[in-house]
C-alpha positions as a Markdown table, in Angstrom:
| # | Residue | x | y | z |
|---|---|---|---|---|
| 1 | Met | 0.8 | -1.3 | 4.4 |
| 2 | Gln | 0.6 | -1.5 | 0.6 |
| 3 | Thr | 0.3 | 1.8 | -1.3 |
| 4 | Leu | -2.8 | 2.0 | -3.5 |
| 5 | Thr | -2.5 | 2.8 | -7.2 |
| 6 | Asp | -4.9 | 5.1 | -9.0 |
| 7 | Ile | -5.7 | 3.1 | -12.1 |
| 8 | Gly | -6.2 | 6.3 | -14.0 |
| 9 | Thr | -2.4 | 6.8 | -13.9 |
| 10 | Leu | -1.6 | 3.5 | -15.6 |
| 11 | Ile | -2.6 | 4.5 | -19.2 |
| 12 | Val | -1.2 | 7.7 | -20.7 |
| 13 | Gln | -1.1 | 9.6 | -24.0 |
| 14 | Thr | 1.9 | 11.7 | -24.8 |
| 15 | Pro | 2.2 | 13.7 | -28.1 |
| 16 | Gly | 5.2 | 12.4 | -30.0 |
| 17 | Val | 5.5 | 9.1 | -28.1 |
| 18 | Cys | 4.2 | 6.0 | -29.9 |
| 19 | Gly | 2.4 | 8.3 | -32.3 |
| 20 | Gly | 0.3 | 9.8 | -29.5 |
| 21 | Arg | -1.4 | 6.4 | -29.0 |
| 22 | Ser | -2.6 | 5.4 | -25.6 |
| 23 | Arg | 0.1 | 3.4 | -23.9 |
| 24 | Ile | 1.2 | 1.9 | -20.5 |
| 25 | Ala | 2.7 | 4.7 | -18.5 |
| 26 | Gly | 6.5 | 4.5 | -18.4 |
| 27 | His | 6.6 | 2.1 | -21.3 |
| 28 | Arg | 6.3 | 2.1 | -25.1 |
| 29 | Ile | 3.7 | -0.6 | -25.0 |
| 30 | Thr | 0.5 | 0.7 | -26.6 |
| 31 | Val | -3.0 | -0.4 | -25.8 |
| 32 | Gln | -3.2 | -1.5 | -29.4 |
| 33 | Asn | -0.3 | -3.9 | -28.8 |
| 34 | Ile | -2.0 | -5.4 | -25.8 |
| 35 | Ala | -5.3 | -5.6 | -27.7 |
| 36 | Ile | -3.8 | -7.3 | -30.7 |
| 37 | Asp | -2.1 | -9.9 | -28.5 |
| 38 | Phe | -5.2 | -10.5 | -26.5 |
| 39 | Asn | -7.4 | -10.8 | -29.5 |
| 40 | Ala | -5.0 | -13.3 | -31.0 |
| 41 | Gly | -5.7 | -15.5 | -28.1 |
| 42 | Met | -3.0 | -14.6 | -25.6 |
| 43 | Lys | -3.9 | -14.5 | -22.0 |
| 44 | Pro | -2.7 | -11.6 | -19.8 |
| 45 | Glu | -0.1 | -14.0 | -18.2 |
| 46 | Gly | 1.2 | -14.7 | -21.7 |
| 47 | Ile | 1.4 | -11.1 | -22.6 |
| 48 | Ile | 3.4 | -10.4 | -19.4 |
| 49 | Ser | 5.8 | -13.3 | -20.2 |
| 50 | Glu | 6.5 | -11.6 | -23.5 |
| 51 | Lys | 6.7 | -8.1 | -21.9 |
| 52 | Pro | 8.2 | -9.0 | -18.5 |
| 53 | Tyr | 8.8 | -5.3 | -17.6 |
| 54 | Ser | 5.0 | -4.8 | -17.4 |
| 55 | Thr | 2.8 | -5.7 | -14.6 |
| 56 | Met | -0.5 | -7.6 | -14.4 |
| 57 | Ala | -2.2 | -4.4 | -13.3 |
| 58 | Glu | -0.9 | -2.5 | -16.4 |
| 59 | Val | -2.0 | -5.2 | -18.8 |
| 60 | Tyr | -5.5 | -5.3 | -17.3 |
| 61 | Ala | -5.7 | -1.5 | -17.3 |
| 62 | Ala | -4.8 | -1.6 | -21.0 |
| 63 | Leu | -7.5 | -4.2 | -21.6 |
| 64 | Val | -10.1 | -2.1 | -19.7 |
| 65 | Tyr | -9.1 | 1.0 | -21.7 |
| 66 | Tyr | -9.3 | -1.1 | -24.9 |
| 67 | Tyr | -12.8 | -2.3 | -24.1 |
| 68 | Ala | -14.0 | 1.2 | -23.1 |
| 69 | Asn | -12.7 | 2.5 | -26.5 |
| 70 | Gln | -12.9 | -0.7 | -28.6 |
| 71 | Glu | -14.6 | 0.8 | -31.7 |
| 72 | Ala | -12.0 | 3.5 | -32.1 |
| 73 | Ile | -9.0 | 1.3 | -31.3 |
| 74 | Asp | -10.2 | -1.5 | -33.6 |
| 75 | Ala | -10.6 | 1.0 | -36.4 |
| 76 | Asp | -7.0 | 2.2 | -35.8 |
| 77 | Ile | -5.7 | -1.3 | -35.9 |
| 78 | Ile | -7.6 | -2.0 | -39.2 |
| 79 | Thr | -6.2 | 1.2 | -40.7 |
| 80 | Glu | -2.6 | 0.4 | -39.7 |
| 81 | Asp | -3.0 | -3.2 | -41.0 |
| 82 | Ser | -4.3 | -1.9 | -44.4 |
| 83 | Glu | -1.4 | 0.6 | -44.6 |
| 84 | Phe | 1.1 | -2.2 | -43.8 |
| 85 | Asp | -0.4 | -4.4 | -46.5 |
| 86 | Arg | -0.3 | -1.6 | -49.0 |
| 87 | Leu | 3.3 | -0.7 | -48.3 |
| 88 | Glu | 4.3 | -4.4 | -48.4 |
| 89 | Ala | 2.6 | -4.9 | -51.8 |
| 90 | Glu | 4.3 | -1.7 | -53.1 |
| 91 | His | 7.7 | -2.9 | -51.9 |
| 92 | Lys | 7.3 | -6.3 | -53.5 |
| 93 | Ala | 6.3 | -4.7 | -56.8 |
């Protein structure tokens, strides 16, 4: 008989790991990374092909977590993108 997985164990936050961002348990793949790929048009199967050490359940758990917290995660993504752009422009100058 297959062992059941509590989906609440698939996404974790650990201070000091990935900046404390929500991530797939046991990996350094953040929910933000999954959301960015998904919003860029990648399907879960494509995300797994790029991150073959993750499972379909983990990717879908990350997407569920993202949609449950979309406003906050999207704001973090925008903030990080803006900081990247600022640092890139500063470096080029």
